[in-house]
Steps between C-alpha positions, in 0.01 A plus 500: 500500500627847417597753763209728410164519329446795268150632446341761284204645688243607246126468429279278291257626237236542772734736689555246778842422652721259306852373569729355233756288688842391371736262677256225600644148480364299209351150470671238711659750740632331814447728798548435869219609736700805614551609138128464439425720803746764380348499152149520651605801710634676190179423308287635788706822493444528124125450547483764774694755291282428195186568704641832621571627148255764373372342177246755377548784257682578177827586672551160658865396489603137570798447731763228512626374837739240632395271789790317667461132578736419785690180426627295795 
């Protein structure tokens, strides 16, 4: 698993929050329980930030953020 997840926080066509996440392990990824917890924590942070983004209006600007995944 990478050291970070990168996400673009944007909106869908209905002007609702949307996150485009890069850095997720692909099919067949072997992750220990602690790695799964760390990835889950990063995904929860992405979800929370996406929900806080103002998504209405013509001047909406997507943002790109990095979410560290602490590796043991």
